[in-house]
VOGU-3710 file (C-alpha; in Angstrom, 3 decimals, decimal comma):
1> mgqnsvrgeg> 60,423/-22,650/-54,620  58,866/-19,322/-55,232  56,985/-20,809/-58,383  55,876/-23,680/-56,285  54,372/-21,541/-53,563  52,363/-19,604/-56,099  50,966/-22,438/-58,085  50,234/-24,554/-54,978  48,656/-21,797/-52,998  45,584/-23,162/-51,061
11> trgrvphare> 46,960/-26,707/-50,972  48,953/-28,395/-48,099  52,737/-28,690/-48,234  54,278/-31,994/-47,772  56,646/-32,796/-44,697  59,672/-35,052/-44,975  59,519/-38,458/-43,516  55,958/-37,926/-42,289  55,501/-41,498/-41,498  58,699/-41,622/-39,265
21> lgwdeslygd> 57,416/-38,610/-37,475  54,131/-40,382/-36,773  52,025/-37,982/-38,717  49,205/-38,594/-41,215  50,722/-39,294/-44,549  47,591/-38,221/-46,327  48,449/-34,775/-45,221  52,238/-34,831/-45,316  54,374/-36,536/-48,056  58,043/-37,625/-48,071
31> dgergpgdra> 59,765/-35,050/-50,193  58,596/-31,705/-48,801  58,374/-29,995/-52,252  56,002/-29,593/-55,118  57,413/-29,940/-58,577  56,611/-27,479/-61,419  54,182/-30,075/-62,869  52,353/-30,932/-59,774  48,609/-30,416/-60,037  46,811/-28,042/-57,687
41> sgdrasgnrs> 45,189/-30,829/-56,033  48,530/-32,006/-54,696  47,923/-35,668/-55,543  51,120/-37,509/-55,713  49,817/-40,936/-54,800  49,096/-42,137/-58,391  52,544/-40,983/-59,646  50,778/-39,085/-62,634  52,579/-36,189/-64,211  51,385/-33,579/-66,626
51> agdgtsgaaa> 52,763/-33,753/-70,247  55,220/-31,020/-69,519  57,041/-33,006/-66,925  59,130/-34,848/-69,431  58,708/-38,089/-67,673  56,147/-41,026/-67,907  54,129/-41,976/-64,909  56,232/-45,145/-64,379  59,284/-43,067/-64,323  57,913/-40,854/-61,770
61> sgdgasgdga> 58,110/-43,507/-59,141  61,375/-41,910/-58,113  59,554/-38,978/-57,114  57,714/-40,773/-54,326  54,654/-42,085/-56,282  55,044/-45,557/-54,799  55,315/-44,182/-51,228  58,709/-45,865/-50,960  61,061/-42,919/-50,483  64,112/-45,284/-51,367
71> sgdgdksgpg> 63,448/-45,304/-55,040  63,928/-41,647/-55,361  66,971/-41,396/-53,184  69,690/-43,297/-54,932  68,388/-45,913/-57,467  70,011/-45,213/-60,859  67,717/-47,515/-62,600  64,408/-49,147/-61,858  61,382/-50,748/-63,324  60,237/-48,898/-66,363
81> rsagegrash> 63,376/-46,683/-66,459  66,072/-46,639/-69,084  69,802/-46,258/-68,400  69,617/-42,917/-69,874  66,735/-41,955/-67,644  68,692/-43,198/-64,626  71,726/-41,023/-65,542  69,277/-38,122/-66,194  67,770/-38,822/-62,703  71,304/-38,969/-61,235
91> rrkgprrrak> 72,264/-35,677/-62,788  69,256/-33,984/-61,195  69,963/-35,485/-57,776  72,309/-32,935/-56,469  69,951/-29,909/-56,853  66,893/-31,968/-55,824  68,747/-33,151/-52,674  69,663/-29,597/-51,739  65,949/-28,719/-52,242  64,895/-31,716/-50,104
101> ksgkrkvlrw> 67,218/-30,692/-47,198  66,105/-26,990/-47,596  62,507/-28,219/-47,409  63,183/-30,475/-44,354  65,040/-27,658/-42,494  62,217/-25,137/-43,135  59,561/-27,608/-42,006  61,455/-28,566/-38,840  61,884/-24,906/-38,109  58,195/-24,523/-38,705
111> vaatlsflil> 57,383/-27,445/-36,301  59,923/-26,119/-33,715  58,410/-22,572/-33,907  54,907/-23,812/-33,640  55,598/-26,151/-30,644  57,420/-23,270/-28,896  54,537/-20,897/-29,478  52,164/-23,359/-28,211  54,247/-24,234/-25,116  54,847/-20,565/-24,398
121> gtaaagylyy> 51,318/-19,639/-25,202  49,968/-22,302/-22,798  52,420/-21,314/-20,176  51,609/-17,672/-20,442  47,889/-18,317/-20,571  48,401/-20,343/-17,204  50,482/-17,734/-15,675  47,914/-14,951/-16,687  45,149/-17,120/-15,346  47,033/-17,670/-11,993
131> qhlnnnirgg> 47,654/-13,846/-11,916  44,067/-13,228/-12,542  43,103/-15,447/-9,579  45,731/-13,808/-7,312  44,264/-10,322/-8,290  40,829/-11,498/-7,394  41,992/-11,999/-3,624  41,539/-9,180/-1,241  43,739/-9,096/1,873  44,495/-7,417/5,169
141> sraggdsgvk> 46,696/-7,584/8,275  46,673/-10,842/10,152  46,322/-9,342/13,685  44,917/-5,734/14,575  46,520/-5,738/17,977  48,909/-7,710/20,356  47,244/-10,550/22,200  50,689/-11,901/23,552  49,598/-15,423/22,375  52,360/-17,452/20,735
151> kaapnalgdt> 52,226/-20,244/18,250  52,022/-23,812/19,862  55,134/-25,734/20,051  55,391/-28,468/17,495  54,602/-32,034/18,575  57,245/-34,945/18,663  56,914/-35,233/14,758  57,432/-31,472/14,311  53,898/-30,657/13,391  51,625/-27,865/14,725
161> plnilligsd> 47,773/-27,464/14,781  46,257/-25,113/12,279  43,732/-22,482/13,461  41,796/-20,234/10,935  39,250/-17,807/11,976  36,216/-17,663/9,590  34,288/-14,353/9,730  30,842/-13,524/8,187  30,485/-9,833/7,584  27,156/-8,050/7,176
171> sradeknval> 28,647/-5,273/5,066  26,366/-3,310/2,877  29,136/-1,484/1,031  28,074/-2,561/-2,447  24,800/-2,928/-4,359  24,985/-6,763/-4,265  25,026/-6,943/-0,454  22,266/-4,287/-0,213  20,112/-6,307/-2,532  20,731/-9,383/-0,598
181> gggknerdrk> 20,635/-8,089/2,990  18,584/-4,992/2,709  19,411/-1,766/4,527  20,068/0,770/1,802  20,559/3,388/4,535  23,504/1,297/6,047  25,869/1,491/3,111  28,239/3,731/5,039  27,702/1,839/8,333  30,849/-0,108/9,455
191> aladvqmllh> 30,502/-3,955/9,065  29,773/-6,280/11,891  31,041/-9,756/12,336  27,766/-11,598/12,522  29,333/-14,974/12,141  32,573/-15,971/13,790  33,885/-19,611/13,882  37,273/-20,894/14,641  38,369/-23,852/12,491  40,874/-25,925/14,362
201> isadrknani> 42,698/-28,611/12,390  44,710/-31,067/14,508  48,657/-31,277/14,125  48,177/-34,842/12,684  45,496/-33,335/10,235  43,144/-36,313/11,240  40,463/-34,368/13,067  38,921/-30,784/12,903  36,691/-28,638/15,074  34,548/-25,616/14,221
211> isiprdtivk> 33,823/-23,407/17,498  31,323/-20,514/17,367  30,944/-17,777/19,794  27,303/-16,162/19,402  27,541/-12,610/17,819  25,948/-10,913/20,916  28,342/-12,339/23,482  29,889/-9,593/25,675  33,632/-9,828/25,639  36,671/-7,783/26,436
221> ipqckdeagk> 37,963/-6,297/23,060  41,594/-5,321/23,293  43,171/-2,167/21,784  43,202/-2,527/17,969  44,402/-0,556/15,014  42,801/-0,743/11,501  44,356/-0,833/8,148  44,258/2,921/7,912  46,267/3,180/11,232  43,332/4,378/13,290
231> qyaetttspi> 43,577/3,233/16,958  40,556/1,859/18,993  40,687/1,816/22,850  40,060/-1,334/24,768  36,482/-2,054/25,716  35,031/-4,535/28,291  31,412/-4,339/27,626  30,921/-4,772/23,852  29,402/-7,707/21,858  32,041/-9,651/20,055
241> netlarggpg> 30,433/-8,832/16,652  31,725/-5,233/16,998  35,396/-6,274/16,757  35,070/-5,980/12,886  34,005/-2,263/13,279  36,958/-1,639/15,806  39,755/-2,628/13,629  38,814/-4,969/10,951  39,152/-8,745/10,843  42,640/-8,295/12,493
251> ctlttwesit> 40,996/-7,081/15,524  38,493/-9,939/15,494  41,341/-12,274/15,436  43,311/-10,528/18,286  40,137/-10,675/20,453  39,672/-14,487/19,887  43,420/-14,983/20,712  43,019/-12,938/23,849  39,941/-14,863/24,889  41,095/-18,319/24,026
261> gvyidhwmmv> 44,841/-18,238/24,464  45,065/-20,105/21,062  47,298/-18,746/18,428  45,310/-18,178/15,288  47,235/-18,517/11,972  44,908/-16,886/9,543  41,525/-15,328/9,035  39,006/-15,655/6,122  36,068/-13,325/5,652  33,067/-13,637/3,397
271> dfagvvsmad> 30,119/-11,171/2,773  26,560/-11,991/1,758  27,463/-12,049/-2,050  30,236/-14,333/-1,436  28,044/-16,836/0,536  25,480/-16,904/-2,382  28,370/-17,462/-5,118  30,081/-20,330/-3,094  26,765/-22,090/-2,465  26,059/-21,820/-6,036
281> evggvpvcvd> 29,518/-23,060/-7,136  29,133/-26,357/-5,102  25,727/-26,783/-6,463  23,686/-26,358/-3,191  24,483/-27,375/0,357  22,292/-30,070/2,187  20,418/-28,703/5,373  17,446/-30,089/7,251  14,411/-28,838/9,257  12,183/-31,222/11,236
291> tgvwdkstrq> 8,996/-29,180/9,988  8,439/-26,636/7,242  9,847/-23,277/8,240  9,101/-19,670/7,094  11,086/-16,935/8,889  8,970/-14,052/8,253  7,917/-10,887/10,141  5,333/-11,271/12,923  3,348/-8,865/14,899  5,679/-9,338/17,829
301> vkggsglklk> 8,903/-9,567/15,958  9,829/-7,762/12,839  12,133/-8,613/10,263  13,218/-12,226/9,489  15,467/-13,674/6,908  12,699/-14,941/4,481  13,777/-18,549/4,650  11,069/-20,835/3,441  11,631/-24,553/3,265  9,543/-27,722/3,408
311> agttevkgeq> 10,277/-30,324/6,109  13,223/-32,574/5,520  16,465/-32,172/3,613  16,951/-29,443/1,071  20,107/-28,372/-0,931  20,039/-24,689/-0,440  21,957/-22,379/-2,796  21,845/-18,736/-3,928  19,983/-16,361/-1,752  18,365/-19,344/-0,020
321> alqwlrtrha> 21,662/-20,419/1,556  22,111/-16,881/2,710  18,742/-17,058/4,490  19,596/-20,272/6,153  22,732/-18,706/7,529  21,041/-15,577/8,703  17,928/-17,279/10,201  17,574/-16,512/14,016  14,080/-16,130/14,976  12,751/-19,349/13,445
331> fgsdqnraka> 15,483/-21,343/15,175  14,843/-19,662/18,501  18,078/-17,938/19,479  21,550/-16,997/18,481  22,958/-20,158/19,881  20,613/-22,254/17,653  21,538/-19,957/14,742  25,247/-21,069/15,305  23,981/-24,741/15,360  22,250/-24,114/11,839
341> qhmymngmme> 25,469/-22,490/10,563  27,388/-25,519/11,673  25,046/-27,867/9,899  25,762/-25,766/6,705  29,421/-26,151/7,179  29,246/-29,851/7,595  26,995/-30,063/4,562  29,623/-27,970/2,544  32,338/-30,306/3,677  30,290/-33,463/2,729
351> klqsqnawtd> 29,489/-31,874/-0,680  33,124/-30,990/-1,486  34,201/-34,593/-0,523  31,643/-36,181/-2,559  32,682/-34,101/-5,604  36,411/-35,005/-5,143  37,069/-31,202/-4,983  40,601/-31,718/-3,895  41,635/-33,977/-6,931  39,258/-33,157/-9,764
361> tgrlmglaet> 40,947/-30,331/-11,780  37,692/-29,048/-13,257  36,116/-28,514/-9,664  39,307/-27,019/-8,515  39,290/-24,476/-11,288  35,757/-23,704/-10,632  36,122/-23,317/-6,821  39,301/-21,325/-7,259  37,558/-18,767/-9,589  34,679/-18,369/-7,143
371> atkalqvsde> 36,525/-18,614/-3,893  39,046/-15,968/-4,889  36,259/-13,527/-5,591  34,260/-14,412/-2,562  36,921/-14,294/0,082  39,027/-11,719/1,766  41,992/-13,259/3,632  44,925/-12,277/5,751  47,898/-11,124/3,938  50,218/-14,103/4,463
381> irsvsklfdl> 47,818/-16,391/2,525  46,906/-13,971/-0,073  47,757/-16,210/-3,001  46,148/-19,120/-4,956  48,978/-21,528/-4,207  48,822/-20,800/-0,393  45,094/-21,201/-0,407  45,207/-24,327/-2,196  47,866/-25,610/0,245  45,620/-24,496/3,055
391> smqlknvkld> 42,591/-26,222/1,528  44,719/-29,498/1,281  45,018/-29,615/5,100  41,145/-30,542/5,309  41,453/-33,229/2,530  41,916/-36,325/4,843  39,774/-35,201/7,686  36,695/-37,638/7,749  33,204/-36,245/8,301  32,802/-38,273/11,567
401> rlttatiptt> 36,014/-36,496/12,898  34,597/-33,026/12,149  33,189/-31,724/15,381  31,047/-28,471/15,612  30,456/-26,806/18,952  29,034/-23,581/20,301  30,403/-21,986/23,437  27,855/-22,274/26,152  26,559/-18,899/27,181  23,960/-17,406/29,552
411> ewsqdrnklv> 22,166/-14,116/29,766  24,172/-11,038/30,682  23,080/-9,386/33,983  23,222/-5,962/32,567  20,996/-6,668/29,468  19,045/-9,982/28,910  19,387/-9,576/25,160  23,145/-9,985/25,449  25,150/-13,052/26,562  28,168/-13,931/28,453
421> mvptaadkiw> 30,128/-17,264/28,183  29,914/-19,808/30,900  33,540/-19,589/32,356  34,080/-23,195/33,311  32,736/-24,576/29,948  34,556/-22,085/27,696  37,871/-22,652/29,663  37,539/-26,367/29,185  37,058/-26,030/25,415  39,789/-23,528/24,990
431> smlrddvald> 42,152/-25,789/26,897  41,372/-28,641/24,822  42,207/-26,577/21,700  45,435/-25,354/23,125  46,486/-28,857/23,907  45,327/-30,196/20,615  42,852/-32,779/22,182  40,286/-34,003/19,772  36,751/-32,845/20,496  35,392/-36,138/19,030
441> kngdpagakp> 35,775/-39,705/20,303  36,188/-41,289/16,896  39,919/-41,446/16,608  42,409/-44,028/17,288  44,113/-43,298/20,679  47,396/-44,626/19,370  47,104/-42,522/16,273  48,106/-39,417/18,225  51,386/-40,774/19,409  54,483/-40,870/17,371
451> tasakpkpqg> 54,896/-44,218/15,629  57,997/-46,450/16,096  59,299/-45,141/12,678  59,229/-41,593/13,811  62,782/-39,997/14,090  63,924/-39,516/17,635  64,168/-35,964/18,947  67,860/-34,605/18,571  69,492/-34,337/21,939  70,227/-30,664/22,878
461> ptaaapgtla> 72,799/-29,140/25,102  72,824/-29,586/28,825  71,087/-27,068/31,005  73,156/-24,593/32,968  73,300/-25,018/36,695  70,043/-23,692/38,254  71,806/-21,246/40,469  73,293/-19,420/37,452  69,969/-18,828/35,773  68,079/-15,612/36,153
471> vtvvngtagd> 64,420/-16,231/36,218  61,689/-13,495/36,272  58,275/-14,540/37,555  55,070/-12,800/36,294  51,620/-13,030/37,656  49,251/-13,882/34,730  46,427/-15,398/36,685  43,914/-12,685/35,526  44,087/-14,236/32,053  40,399/-15,698/32,382
481> gaaptegrag> 38,862/-12,379/33,103  38,536/-13,030/36,875  40,566/-11,153/39,509  44,250/-12,085/39,791  45,576/-14,389/42,580  47,297/-11,825/44,794  51,143/-12,461/45,414  51,163/-15,440/43,082  54,487/-14,270/41,395  56,196/-13,763/44,845
491> tmaetlkgkg> 55,054/-17,186/45,938  56,282/-19,000/42,743  59,703/-17,128/42,958  60,178/-18,484/46,368  59,300/-21,967/45,262  61,912/-21,763/42,523  64,556/-20,593/44,982  63,799/-23,584/46,949  64,610/-25,784/44,048  67,953/-24,248/43,431
501> ftqadasrsa> 67,158/-21,324/41,157  68,440/-18,757/43,497  68,305/-15,910/41,121  64,456/-16,168/40,652  62,752/-12,778/41,067  59,016/-11,712/41,103  58,037/-9,028/38,707  55,771/-6,132/39,701  54,094/-6,235/36,195  51,234/-8,429/35,139
511> eprkdtvvky> 50,775/-10,308/31,928  47,247/-11,941/31,922  47,124/-15,128/29,934  45,084/-18,287/30,006  47,896/-20,879/30,093  51,221/-20,916/32,011  54,335/-20,589/29,971  58,107/-20,399/30,347  59,681/-17,960/27,820  63,364/-17,650/26,903
521> pksggdqgka> 65,224/-15,256/24,610  65,049/-16,247/20,959  68,565/-15,393/20,610  69,488/-17,945/23,206  69,030/-20,693/20,742  69,211/-24,403/21,826  70,988/-23,394/25,094  68,391/-21,131/25,965  65,723/-23,589/25,407  67,511/-26,292/27,427
531> dalsvakalg> 67,792/-23,840/30,284  64,034/-22,968/30,011  63,097/-26,658/30,014  64,913/-27,203/33,288  62,776/-24,532/34,914  59,670/-26,209/33,525  60,767/-29,638/34,552  61,366/-28,358/38,125  57,881/-27,078/38,406  56,181/-30,072/36,663
541> lpdtavrada> 55,087/-28,082/33,513  55,074/-29,862/30,082  57,684/-29,190/27,478  55,060/-27,424/25,257  54,943/-24,669/27,861  58,287/-23,643/26,900  58,351/-21,000/24,125  61,063/-18,806/22,471  60,354/-15,109/22,568  62,173/-12,365/20,746
551> taqnitlvig> 61,254/-9,727/23,515  62,188/-11,792/26,463  65,338/-10,409/28,266  65,885/-13,750/30,289  63,957/-16,849/31,273  60,431/-15,717/32,266  57,971/-17,824/33,936  54,310/-16,292/33,411  51,746/-18,026/35,789  48,574/-18,290/33,904
561> adwregatyk> 44,919/-18,600/34,992  45,251/-22,406/34,721  47,524/-22,455/37,807  46,107/-20,337/40,681  47,386/-22,466/43,487  49,895/-25,130/44,558  53,754/-25,292/44,153  53,732/-28,076/41,516  51,779/-27,708/38,190  48,942/-30,137/37,772
571> kpkseagdlp> 47,493/-29,582/34,331  43,811/-30,608/34,056  43,539/-33,683/32,071  41,210/-33,511/29,015  39,938/-36,688/27,351  39,032/-36,787/23,770  35,311/-35,937/23,169  35,035/-34,771/26,745  33,039/-31,555/25,850  31,135/-29,541/28,406
581> egaddkvkcm> 27,427/-30,157/28,307  25,538/-28,172/25,662  28,660/-27,463/23,466  28,311/-30,207/20,947  25,618/-28,965/18,622  25,569/-31,554/15,748  22,066/-32,392/14,940  20,321/-34,207/11,999  17,562/-31,656/11,720  16,893/-28,133/13,077
591> evysvykwdg> 13,830/-27,661/15,307  11,610/-24,712/14,181  10,156/-22,432/16,740  6,408/-22,777/16,606  5,507/-19,372/15,446  7,525/-19,954/12,192  6,406/-23,497/11,329  4,966/-23,757/7,889  2,740/-26,330/6,362  4,336/-26,238/3,062
601> ks> 1,205/-25,088/1,324  0,410/-21,528/1,814
//
């Protein structure tokens, strides 16, 4: 074998039973060995031997020249072979067979080692790439404070809505963002949340909504704590974009929960550079203006995003995409800027669906690489697998079931450059989100109901007698920012006593919240839930108002801002698509303010 390896160096070895293994016989032969007389070319197909082999070309047929391995494995005689030659062949068989087996074992070991290396190498490469993507992702705490809002109870099928807060940061912390957004002197300034959108995906994953609050809207920002542990006091007269500077994205989330009464599962944040890279990755996002637009500085108004587009639809990408999202002057107001941002989001969704982004592996890889670098997310979704699972929640939402809306606002009485939400309009939208009522009218009304094949809800234990249950009643009617209804807790405690809950007692503390809930100790399990449900039923409250709470000492009824009067709860009914006037902002093309119209030539 050692001699063969030297003489045959630079030639291919032969593999036993190549044909049986499905390999190319022109590369791999049947015996796995080269004889001492083999030519360097390795050509055995002709059966020729050199003079030193001691056999004729015909006799060499037993060495595999015919391609029929059987002639060399056991025939003692054959065409062109004498009896003596057969005996000689037979005498050589033992050593040769051992050589064959040795060759086979070595080749099989080589094949096994190679396959193992390839498999392990591929797995290692996949694992390393997966870790690379994970390492791209930046995270942070989900919440920056305590809003008191709990996750919605599951529907009859066990599903809950999904709420994600999307934040656009104006950070100038690195050179890329300074180059894109300007403001070299603002590198050390804390970032503001100039874009804030709540993405709500229904429990049945059939419809979705994107709701914006304009950045200059005055709101109550609760007490928050940032990642470094610094505390920020509550404020009642700050614009909502300052939440990012007062505790980071977690504080922005806590503020939204406090305003809406909607539990928000996660947040995602992107900066200027991230917007540019994502727009480039999808190959541009379609947007439309009814006339040419140039958002430039004027004598009256300095600044401007620099957006310059001809009339009609354009697929914006790179810096142009960022300019579109930042344009305010040319579209007339912050409300209209939100409308333009929603057009961009709709366009992004349309582009992703047209590219089969959820099923095309190549697209997924490109998007994963770009998105993991562009996004910062709350810690509980800081992994590729969780972000992928999250993206899959949008896969089946049709474009005609994606609703975009901006909360109606009006000028703030103390500063005409600031805004306040219109309470009745805002409350209606927040109520629809809390109840998971679709903001569009394009769904099948029957589709929201459990089908006949749905598993029936398991029967729980029987509630205890009303008179044995201690119930604490809390006044939370100030949850909408208005003054609380005085004496509401005492009134409802008396109502409960009249219904047999003789241990009901009014609390002196307040717990402002938008919606009315009945909380029970989480440790109470199914029995605690059954007892709380009996309280809810007595007052006309829906089952969804009942929540488990780890901090509750006993059953606690919190009267929210949605129930200021009356002994029996009458929940305002919301119908799908019944948005307040001015909230639905989906348009085909953006109107351009006259000063910024462009003829497309100069």
